[in-house]
N, C-alpha and C positions, 0 to 999 in steps of 0.2 A: 355271487355276481363277480367279485374280483378273483383273479387267478394270479397270486403273487409269486408263483415259482416259475413263470415264464421268463425267458430271456429277451433282451431288447431286440426289436426287429423281427421276431418270430410271431406268427399270428397266435392269438390266444386259443387254448384248447377248447373252451366252451363259449364263454362270452368275454367281452373286453374288460380291462380294468376300468374302473370308474372312480373318478376323484373330482371333488367339488371345491368351488371357491365361493364363500359366502361373506356377506357384510351388509352394512346399511348403505342406503343410497348415497352416492358421492364419495365412497371410501376408496375408489380406485380399482375395484375388481376388474373391470374390462381392460383397463390399461395394463395391470399386472399380467392378466391371462394372455393378452396379445403379445407380451414380451416373453412369456414362458413357452408358448407354443413353438416358436422357431427353434428354441433351445432343445426341446424334446425331439423335435423332427431331426435335428442335426445329430442326435444320438441314436437315430435309426428307428424311432417309434412313429407309427402311423397314427396320427391324432385326429380325432373328431370332437365336436363341441355341441352342447345343447345349452341354450340360454333361455331361462324363463322370464317372460315379460309380464309384469303385473297389470299392465294396461293393454287394451286392444291394439293391434298392429295390423298393417296390411303391406305386404311386399309388392303387391301388384299396383298398376297404374290405372286410374279411372279412364274409361274410354278405350283401352287396349282390348284386343280380342279375348285374351284370357280372363280379364276382369269381367267382360260382358257375359262370357260363358258361366262364370261363377254367379253372377247376378241373375242369369236365366234359370239357375237352379242346380247346376252340377255340384255334386258333393265333393269331387276332387277334380282339379285341373292341373295338368302337367305342362310346363313350358320347357322346351329343350332346344339346344343348339350344339354346335361342335365342341364347345368348351365347358358347358355346365348344363344341369337340368335342375328344376325346382318343382316340387309337388305342393300344391296348396289344398289343404283339406278344410272344408267348412264343418265346424262342429254343429251348427244350427242349434238344436235343442239338446245335444248330446253333453254328457259331463266331460270336463277336461280329462284327457288321458293321464294316467299315472306316469311317473318317471320311468318305471319298468317298461310300460307300454311304448313310451317314446324310444327308449334304448333299443327295443326290439326291431325298430325300423331302420337302424343304422346298418350300413355296409360293414363288413369285417374290418376291424382296426385293432390297434394295440391298446389304445387308451381313449376313453371318452371323458373329456373335461365337462364339468357341469357348472354353469354360472347361475346362482340363485338356488331354488329349491332348498331353502334354509333348513327345513325340518326333515328332509329325507335322511334315511339311515345309510349314508354313505360317508366315507372318510372325506374331510374337507379342511381347508385352510380358511381361517377368517381373516379378511383384509380389514384391519382396524386402524382408524385415524382418530386420535383423541380430539383433534381440532374440529371434528364434525359435531362434537357435543352430544353424541349419542352413546348410549350404553353399549358395551361389547356384548356379543352373543356367547362367547365361550364359557362364561361361568354357568350358563344354563343348558347349552347345547353339547351333549355328550359325544356328538359325532365330529366335533372339531378336534383336529389332531395337532394343529400348530396355529400360531397367530403371526401374520405378516403385518408389521406396523412400523411406523416412523418415530414412535416414542416408547418410553419405558412402560411395561405393563407388569402387573402382579399375576403370575400364573405359574403352574408347574409344567405347562405345555412348552414345547419348543417355540422359541421366538425367533422369527426371520426378519431380516431387513426388507421391507416392502420395496425398496429401491434396488435390490439385488436379485434380479430375475434369474441369474445363473444359480444362485444358492437355493432359490425356490424350486427351480426345475430339478436340481439335484435332490432336494428333499422329497419331491413327488416320486422320482424314480427309486430312491432309497426306500421309501415307504413300502413299496411292493416287495422289496427284499426282506423287510422286517416289519410286517403289518401289525404286530401286536402292540404298537405304541399306544 
């Protein structure tokens, strides 16, 4: 899935690099990711993101035409305008697609960041805050390649300052130059 020998700004040869951010609820994953994204883009990478929601969600608005079309039974409804488009797909009784199936839907890019999908076999940074009172994932999850935290932790993994998005972005880029970590 990952192609570590690509250079920044060039399209991947086969599929995009994939890198995840995991952690327990309230750890600051979204905040860190939203700070890392512009730093990766500033380095010339075209970045996309997939976020796993544990609870149901709806991006549509009840009463709007697109919502009514879905309620009438359409399996997919696309809403489009001059600045963006969104495709809503109703699973109905289908199983939730795998991460690989979701990734296949993306337009070409250099990197897909993944928020959530804790158990997927992709390299990821755990965002960990001891103040949450929850156990870290990294001792058990072998796909975690670094820990971003605001407190000391006992690990042989690289430890990043969760408040230093520049260092986290640099780590992600460097990971694809040296993925054997």
